[in-house]
Each structure stands twice: as structure tokens, then as C-alpha cells.
N, C-alpha and C positions, 0 to 999 in steps of 0.2 A: 360252291355257289349256289345262293338261295334259287330254289325254282320258281317262277312267276305262273299261277296259273290262267289259262284262259276258258271262262267259265263258259258253259254251254247255255243253251236257251231254257226258258222257264221250263220245268218239264210235266207241267200240270196246270188244271184251270185254277187251283187254289194258288200256285205260283204267279199265274198272271193275275189275278187279282190284289194280291199283294198279301203279306203276310205281318203278324205284329209279335212282337216281345216273344212269348215261349214258343211259340212256330217259328221265330227267325233263329233262336237256339236248338230246335230241332232239325230243323232242314240243315244245317250246318253240322251238326251231330252225324244226321244221314251221309252226309257230302264226303264227312272223314271218314266213316265206315264204309263207304263202295268206294274209297280211293279217289273221289274225284276233287276231295284235296287232300292229296298225299302229303307225308311227313316233310318238313320243309318249304311246303307251300305257305304264300304267303298271303294273308287275309286283308284286302284291301277293301276299305268302308266304302268307297263309293261305288267300287265293281259289283261287290254283292249287293249292297242298295238297289241298285239299277237292275241287275236279273231277279231281284225277288221283288221290285215295284215299292221298294217302302223306303221311308225317309233314312237318313243314317242314325239315328237315335237308337231304334230297336236293334238296329245291327251292333252298333258300339257296344251297347248293352250285353248284347249276345257273346260278343269277343272278351268281353271284361268276365262275362262266367266261365266262359271257356278256359279262361286264364287261372280263374280261382281253382278250377277241378284240373290243372294240370295239362290240360289237352294241349293248349296254346303258351308259346312264349314269347314273350316280348322283346325284341333284340335291338340293340343299337344300332344303328340305320338302316335296318330290315323292317322295323316293327313288329307287329303279329303275326308271330309263324307257326304252322302246325308241328308240335313238339316232335323230335324222333327220340324213339329208344334206341339203345345201346342193346348189344348182347345180355349183358347180365341184369339189365333191367329186364330187359323178357325175360330173360329165365327164372328172376323175382318175381314177377308177375304170376307165369304159371306155376311155379311153386305154392303161391298163396291160395291161387283158386285150385289147386289140387287139394289142399288143407280143406277148403272152405265148402268145396263141393261134394268132396268125402266125408265131411261132418254132417252135411246136409243129407245126403244117401243114408247116413246111419239113423239119423233122425228119422227121418220119413219112414224108413222099416217099422218104427213104433208108432208114429204119428199119423201117419197118411190115411185117409178116408178109403173105402171100397171104391167109391166113385172116382178119387182121384188116382188111385190104382187103376182103374178100367181107361180112366183120360189117356194116363202115362201111354198104357197099350196101344190106345187108339192114334195115338199121336206117331208112335215110333211106327205103326202099320201105314200111315200115310206116308212118312218120310221113305220107306220102302217101296211104297208104290210110285213115290216122284221121282225116281231113279232118272237122271239125265235132265233134271229141273233144278240147276242149283238155285236159284234163286227163291223156289219155294223150300228148296232142303234147307237153306238158311235161315228161312221164316220159322220151320216147323221144328229144327234144331234148339232153338233160342225158344220156343214154345216149350219143349221138351225138358230143359233145363230151369226154366222159370217155374212151371209148375212144382219140379221138384223141390227146388228151394221152397215155394212157399207150401208144399208139403211139411216141412220139417217145423214148421211151427215155431221157429226162432226169429223174433224180429231184427237182434242184434245182429245175428249172422247174416241176415238179407241186406242190411244196411252195410254188410263190411263187402260182401258180396256185390253190391251196387257199385262201390268205388273200384273194385278191380273189373267189372265189367264194363264201367266207362272208360278206363284207361287202356281196356283190351280195344275201343274204336279206334286208337293211333295205330293200331298193326293194320288197318284195311281189311280188305277181304276175306272172307271166311273160308276155312280151309274144306268149307262143305264143297266150294266149286271144284276141288280135286274129285273125279269120279271115284277113284279108289278109299278115297278116304271116307267118303261119303257112304260108302257100302260097308266100310270098317264099323264107323259110328254107328250105323244101325244094328249091328251085332252085337256092339259095347251096349249099348242102350240095353239089348235083350237081356246080357248078363245082368246085368243093374235091375230091371224089373224082375228076373227069375228069385234075386235075392230079396228083394222087396215083398213079393208076393208070398214069401215065406216067413217074413219079419224076421230074416237074420240080419240085423243091424251089421255087424262085423264084415259079412261076404257082401252086403250091399257097399260100404265104405271101399274095401279093398276093388269091387268092380268097378266104381267111380274113379279110385286112384288109378287103375290101368287106363279107363278110358280117357282121363286126363294126361296122363303121361304120352299117348299115342297122340292126342291131339299136339300137345307140345312139339314133338317131332315132327309132326306133319308142319306147324308154324314154322319150324327152323328151317326146313325144306322151303318154303316159300321165300323166306327171306333170304336163302342163299341163293335161289333163282333169280329173285329181283336185285342181288348187287351182281350177279351175271357168274356165279359160281355153280360150275355143271354139279 
């Protein structure tokens, strides 16, 4: 049976003033990422429009865009519903992420500027200092991976990764909310950085692949717990 979400009150002044077009889409993406709109949740135009203080037109446009991007399904008698990924789809998604981010690390070892490498080190140091602050860790972790992808200097890889990142939204909360995973991720980032600093592309790719495999394992743990499996 599909889950119906009781939307919270607007969370910011922006929400209270009202949003339009792209902002409605971005807010819904944020809600999917945060688990406010969990897999199986119905997207009711009227409820969303009231919550965001907008007309139903930008809400309808945002939902159509989410459908086009594969984040939302349109089910008979249920309407627009946040898509559920099954086990095999989740595995395939992380396999693609491992390939793409591993390749990005290898390319970045060759192409990253000294300033970019310094920024990656600074972000990881901030992550280490943010122990116990999950929301900040999530943001910094996203920044680390985004900067590394940009340092690869490959626009086609960036486009492919954007599709993967979009689909990852459906999985909900980041594994950075697990304290032990956050600590391990900082150490794994350090291994990638060590390889980048000596411009060893093969070692950087191998380290990133290990990092992605551990992230995949953590994700599967989260999914098992969500299903009530000890």
C-alpha cells in the first residue's frame, strides 16, 4: 500500500514567500534526498502547492520533470509516486558510480591543478573536524566528490555522473549519518588524496573504487535496517 506523506510546514522564509519553476523542482529534490518524500510517497499537487505557497502549475511542471528523470513514477489510481529502487537496481547504480568516480580519480591525478588538490585536502580536513555533525558531513562529502569530478576535466563523465547522482536521491539519507561510516570515509578520502598528490592515476582509481565499494556496503546496511532486517 502506497504511503501518503503529511507535509511539514514550510522550513524557511523562501518557502513562506513562495517558489516558482526551478525552485519547486529543487525543493522536491531536497525532500526526496532528505527522506521527507520517501520511496512510495505520493506527490499530491494541491498539498505541495499549499506547502510551498505556489500555484499548482509550477508543481505540475516539477513533477513532470522528476518523472522524465526517472525519480517519479506515474501509477494507475495512485498518480505521481516517488520511485522505489529494487535491490538489483541499487547494485547496478553503485556499480556505475564506482566506474565513473574511479575514472574521475584517475583523470584528476593527471589534470587537477595544485589549487584543486589543496581544496580537496581542505574539504577532507573540514570533514574530519565535523565529526558528530551529520548534515555538515553530508554537504562536505558532496563537495569533495563534486570537486574531484570537476578536476577530471571530462565533460562527458560529468554528464554521466549527474544522471547517477540524480538517481541516488531516491535512496534517501546519506550514509554520512552513520558515525562509523563518516570516520571511515574521511580515511578513504585520504587514501585517494595520497595517490592524487603523487600523480599516480592507477592508485587513485583503485583507492576511489575501494571507497565506493565501502559506500555501497554502508548503503545496503541502511536499506536492510529500513526493511527491518537486523
